[in-house]
N, C-alpha and C positions, 0 to 999 in steps of 0.2 A: 406945130401941126397937132391937131386932132384926131385922133385914128377912130372911125365910126365903122363896125365891123358885127358880121354876121355869120357864124360858124353853120355848119351843116354836115350831117353825117350822110353820104351820098350814094346811090345805087349806080351799077352801071348804067341804066338809062336815065337817070338825073345826071350824072356828068356830060352823058352825050348829048343832050339838049342844053343842056348850061356851056358846053364849048362849042356846039356847033355855030360856025360863023365867027368865034373869037380868035383873037392874034396872039400865036405862042411869044412870050417876051425871053424867058429864060430856063432855065433847070438849075439849081445850086443845091450842096450840102453845107450846112453848119450844125455848128454843136454848142446848145445852150447848157449853161448851169446856173441854176438859181440860189438866190440866197435868203435867209432870213434869220431871225434870231431863235432861240430855244424856246421862247413863249408866242411865237407865230405873228411878232408883233405887226410885221409888213402886211402879210396876206390876210391876217382878220380883218384888215382895212380895205382888202383888194385891191393892193399895192404888191409892184414886183418886180425884183431888182434880179438883174440876168446880166451875165455876160454870154455875148453870141461873139463866137469866135476871138474872145480876150476883149473885145469892147463892152464896156457898162453901159447899161439902158434902165432906166427905170419907167415904169408903166403904173399911172395915178388913175384909177377909175374916178369918173366923172358924173355916178349918181348913187343911190342906194338900195334900188330895188332888185329881189331876188327873182321877181318875175319878167325882169326884161326880155324882150326877145334879140335886141342889138345893143352890142358892147360899146360904150365908149370911153377913150381913154387917152388921157394927156401923156405924152411920151417926150421924157427927157434923155435925150442923148449925149449932152454937155458933162462932161465931169466934175467940172464947178457947181453947174446946178442941182448935180445928183447930190453932191456932197452938201450944199445947204439945205435940200429939202431932208437928208437924214441925220441934219445936225451933225456931221463928222468936221473932225479936224482937217485945217484948209492944207497941210503938207505933208510929204512922206508918200510912199507907195499905196496905191488906191487900197488894193488887196490885202496888204499887214493893216492900213487904218481900219478898214473893215471888221477884220478879225480882232482885234482891240476892241471896237463897238459891240461885239458878239453878233456878228452875223456871220453864217457859217452855210457852205451849200448842202443844199438837201435833194437836188435833183437835176440829173445829166441824163442828156437827149441827145440825138443828133436826128435831123430832120433833113429829107430830101423835098426841096419844094420846087412845084413848077407852076410858073407865073404866066398868065393871061389877062389880056387885056379885052374888054367887051362893053360897047355902048358906053364907055367913061367910065368904066366898073375895072376895079381889080379884082380879079380872081386866082388865089392860090388853093391850090390840091399840096396837102403834106402827108409826108410817109412817115410817123415820127417811129423811131428805135430805141427803145429804152434796154436793151441788153438783152432781157427775156422775154419780152415781148413789143410789137408794132401796134401801131394807132395810126388810121387814118380818117384825115378830116379836111372840108373844105372850106374856104371862107371867101365871104363876098364883102370886098370893104373900099370906102370912098374917105379920102383925107380933108379937112376941112381947118380953115384957119382960126375960126372965131365960134364962140360958143354958140351963137345966134344962129350958126349955119347947122346946128346937128338935129334939130328937128326934119329940118327939109331931106339931110342926108339919109337918117331912118327910113322916113317915106318912099324915098327912091330906092333903099336896097330893099325894102319889103316888096316894094310892087314890083322889082325886079325879080326877084326870087320867087313872087306868086306866078307872074309871066313864063317863067321856066318850070311851074310846077314841084316845085321845093317845098317839103314840109316845113312847117314853121315852130316847129317843138323847140324847147331848150335844148343846148347841146352842151356837153364837159368839153373845156378846150384841153390840150393834151396836159398840161401838168395838174388840171384837177382831177381827169382819170387816172393818173398816175398817182396822186392823193389817195383815191379812192382804194386803188386795187394794193398799193404798197405800203402807206404810213396812215393806217387808219385814224390815228390818235387827230394828228395834224388836219385830216380832213372832216372830223366831226368836229374840230375848235372853228373850222370855216362854216360847216354847216348851223353850229351854236351861235356863231356871229352873224349870221342871215345873208354871209355872202354866198356861200352854195343853197340851191332848193334841191335837196333829194330827186332826183330824177324817176320818175314811175317804174 
């Protein structure tokens, strides 16, 4: 599946408009641990390896522009496919194999997510706890099966956001916010690689 998503920083008024008539689906909390090599070999390619409550996922970007308004990622959740994508050895404990290959954790956070559905869109409202600060962010997403469906999904998300009066400015996701605040060398490596465009 391909995830097409747009992140937003929401005021109380934005959230009220967005959730008016929406169906509440669930609230859950989960812990993410993000991994990379010492030279940031994954994140400088906008590729993100994480363990969410112990289950590994790899998000691979499907674009190359820092000026994008909508994010597009191919999500790999099968451990065999993740090993293949990262060229890791096939056998053994996955965490140990990663460590031998030089992948170490660089960010741990706990997210409380409220999930809603509205007009075919999924709306996630996240409160992310990094231990010494929290970051609140909203996301509108559509999942599509084929690359040919991406452009249509982008148009639908932007139209839905505009209909609800949401600002279209680029927004940092939770990990990028963490990197800017806590790991400036890592953050600057992503800026230099063109993965992050500094926000005004």
